[in-house]
N, C-alpha and C positions, 0 to 999 in steps of 0.2 A: 633695414637690410638684415639685421641680426634676427629679427622676428621671422622674416622669410626663410632664413637659413635653418632655424629651429623647426619650423613647420615642414619644410622640405625633407629634413633629416628624419623626422618622425614618419612622414608619409612614405619614404623609401623603406623604412624599417617595417612598417605595416605591410607594404607590398611584398617584401622579402619573406616575412612570416606567413602571409597568406599563400604565396606560391609554394612554400614548404609544407603547407597543410597544418601549421601550428596556429590554429584559429583562436584558441583561448588567449595566447599572447598577442596576436594581432588585434583582437577585440580590446585587450587591456590598453594597448597603445592608442587605439582609436578613442577610447574613453579619455585618456590623457589629452589627446588632441582637442576633444570637445571641451574639456574643463579648463585647460590652460590657454587655448587659442580659439575661443568661440567665434572670432571674426574671420577665421581662415576657412570660409565656406567652400571654396573650390577644393581644397585638400580634404576637408571633412567628407564631402560628397564622393570624391574620387576614391578615397580609401574605403568607405563603406561599400561602394559598388564593387571594388576589387575583392573585398572579403566575401561578399555574397556570390560573385561570379566563380571564385575559386572553390567555394563550398559546393556549388552546384556541379562543377566539373569533377570534383573528387568524391561525389556520392558513389556508393557501391551499387553498380547497375543490376547485379543479380538480386540483391536484397530489395531494391526498388521494384523490380519486375515481380518478385514473389508477392510483395505487399502492394501491388497495383491498386487493389480495391480500397486500400487505405490512403495511399499517397495521391492517387488521382483526384481525390476530393479536397486536397489541400493546395494552398497557394505555394509558390516557390519558396517564399520566406518561411512559411509554416513547415514545409518539407525539410528545409535545411535545419530549422529549429528542432524538430523532432529527431531527425536522423543523428545530428551531432550531440544530442542529449543522451543518446544510447551508447552502449559499449558492446563490442563483440566478444563472444566466448565460445570455445570449443570444449565440450563436456564429454568425458568418456562414458561408455556403456556401463550401467550398474550404479551410476551416481544418482543420489536422491536430491532433487532440486527443490521440492516442496514437501514439507513434513506436516501431516495433519495435526492441527492444534498449535503449531508453532508459527508465530507472527513472521510475515515476510513483507518487505517493502519494495519488491521488484516486480516489474511487468515483463514477461518473457515473450519475445517474438521468434518463433521457431522457423529457421530457414531450411534446415535439413535434419533428417533423423526422426526418431519416434520416441514419444514419452508414454509410459503406461500410468494410468490413474487408478488408484485403489483407495477404498475407504475401510478403516478398521473400526469394528464395533465389538468390544469385548475381546474374545479370542478369535473372532471371525475376521477374515480379510476378504473384502468384496471387490472384485475387479470391475471397474467402471467402463473403461475403454481406452483407446489410444488417441494421442494428439500427434500431428505431423506437420509437414511443410505448410506454412501459411496459417497455422493455428497460434492463438495467443494463450498464455498460461499465467496464472497469478492474478487475473482480473477479479476473481472472487473477493479478494481482500485488498487489492491495490488502491481502490478508490474509496474504501471505507476502512476504519480502524477495527479490523476483526481478524480472526485466525482461520486458516483453511479447513474445509470440511473433508478434504482428501489429501493424499500424498501423491507425488509425481516423481517417477524414477525413469532414468534413461534406458530404454529398451535397446537402443543402438547408440553409437556415437552421435552426438547432437551438436549442430552448429546453430547458434542463435545470437540475437542481440537483446540486451536487457536495458530497461529504464529504471533508474532509482527514483523513488517517490520525491526525494528532496530536490531533484532537478526541475520539477514542475514549478517551483517557486521562481525560477529564473524566466519563466514565460510571461509573467503577468504584464510586463511593459511592452515586450516585443510582439507577442502572439497571445493576447488575452483570451481568445476563444478556443485555443487549442486543447486545453485540459477538458473542457466540457465536451468538445467534439470527440476526443479520444475515448472518454468514458461512454459516450453514446455509441460509438463504433463497437467497443468491446461488448456492451450490453446486447447489441443486435447480432454480433458475429461470434459469440463465445461458444465454441463447440463443447468445452468443458461444462459449461452451464447446461447445455442441451443434454449431455450424457448424464449429468447428475439428476436432472429432471426425469429422464427416462427410467432411471433406476429407483426413483421415488425415495431418495436418501435425504433425510432431514437431520438437522443437528439435534433437535429435541425428540427424545424417544417417548415422552409422556406429554399429555395435554397440559397446557398452561392455564392458570386461572388468574383473574385480576384480584389483587389484594392491596391492603393499605396497612400502614404501620411504619415504624422507624427502625433503623439498624445502625450499628457502628461497624466499620470495616477496618481491619488492621492488616498492613502488609506483612507477609511472612518473610523474614530476613534470611540471608544465606545460612546462618547457623541454626535455622529451624524455629527460632523464636519470633514472636510477633513484635512489630514496631510499637513504640510507646505512643506515638501520635496516631490518631484515628480519623477516619473519614465518616462524616455523618451523612446518611442518606434516607430516602423514603422509598419503601417498597412499591414496585409497579406491577409485577406479576411473578408467578412462581410455578414450577412443575416439580415433579419428584427428583429431577436431576439438574435443574437449572433455576436461576434467580435473576431478575433484573431489578435495578433500583436507580432512582434519580439522585443526582448530587450536583452541587454548585462548586465551581472552581474559578477563582479570579485569574488564574493562570491556565489557559486551555492546554498548554503543552504538558502540564502535570497530570491532567486527566488522561491525555493520550498515552502517556508513559505507563499507565496502569496495564495496558494491553500485554497479556502474557504473564502478568504477575499473579502470585497466589495470595489471595486475601482470606483472612479469617473473619467470618461474619457473626456478629452478636445480634440476635433478634431481640429487641427490647420488649419485655412483657410476655415473651413466649417461652414455653418450657417443654422438656421431653416428658414422656409418660411417667418417668420417675420423679418429676418435679424439678429437675435441674434446669438452669437457664439453657436456652436453645442456641448452640454455637455450631457453625459448619464452615469448613474450608472449601475453597473452590478457585478456579482459574479464570481470569478475565479473558473472554473470547471475543468481545466486541465493545467498542466505545463509540456511541453515537452522539454527535453534537446536536443540542436543541437550541433554544433561543437564550440570549442574555447570559452566556457562559454557564448554562446548565447542560448536563450530560446524562445520558442513559447508559448504565454499565451492565453488561450481560456477563453472567457467571456460569461456568460449567462446574457443577458440584463434584467434589472428589468421590462422593458416595451417593447412591440413590437413597432418598429419604424413605424410611420404613413407612408402610401404609398407615399403621396406627399413629405414628408421629405426625404424618401429613394430615390425617383426618382430624387429629386433636387440635392442630393449630390453624389449618388453612381451609378445610372443607366447610362449605356453607350448607 
């Protein structure tokens, strides 16, 4: 009797929270019910059904209509999972949402308003195009650890929903295929990607060549000094304004945290035309996971390598 009283009390609380739209709390108590009263199958099933039904009833109909091409391909559970993983935001005209070269871990779903995309190269600012209702932004870097090729600013007031990358970790058990589907959807429907392609804008201004050799990378600290610890890597390719190297990290998160950091690169055995050791600073713009905790690190150099220096060390 005591057991029944406890499960009924928890079930009523779950229903109350679900009706109020407090789904994170409702799901917390549903987890408690599962863990502490696993034999209360009736209450477990009823409370789970109540949560999903209320989630469906409280979906934003305007947003779902705007993004029909996305949600119409999902199950109801996947629709609820995606929608309630996002947050709404109203952004005023003139606000910069994406800055070229600055890491962003948000995927933006534009419901209303217009975003202007532009690419900065040296002193030149190149207008790429506009995004508006039903367009996604941030997909260039959301599914990979890299930095944006362009900036995006609000041309008008913008109403949107955004997804934090960290939220996708919660999908693995309930909707395991949702992340892959969303990545595929963005790849096929990214207007920003199409606009970038039409403008023939690339991150690399100079051709890259395959190279071999070792280097040591030191993180530049806030005081401008280099860290005492270093990262050992092997060169993969280089251009006059970019380098990529491979490294191993037993902790993958440490490798991913390099994104956006300034590294000072010491190239072992290579020298400047004056005979000094070759050292160059640059910013990490992409971190690509390989196999067995190996990573490929892409660097945007702070300065273009002079032709004579590049020829001396890297031309074949």
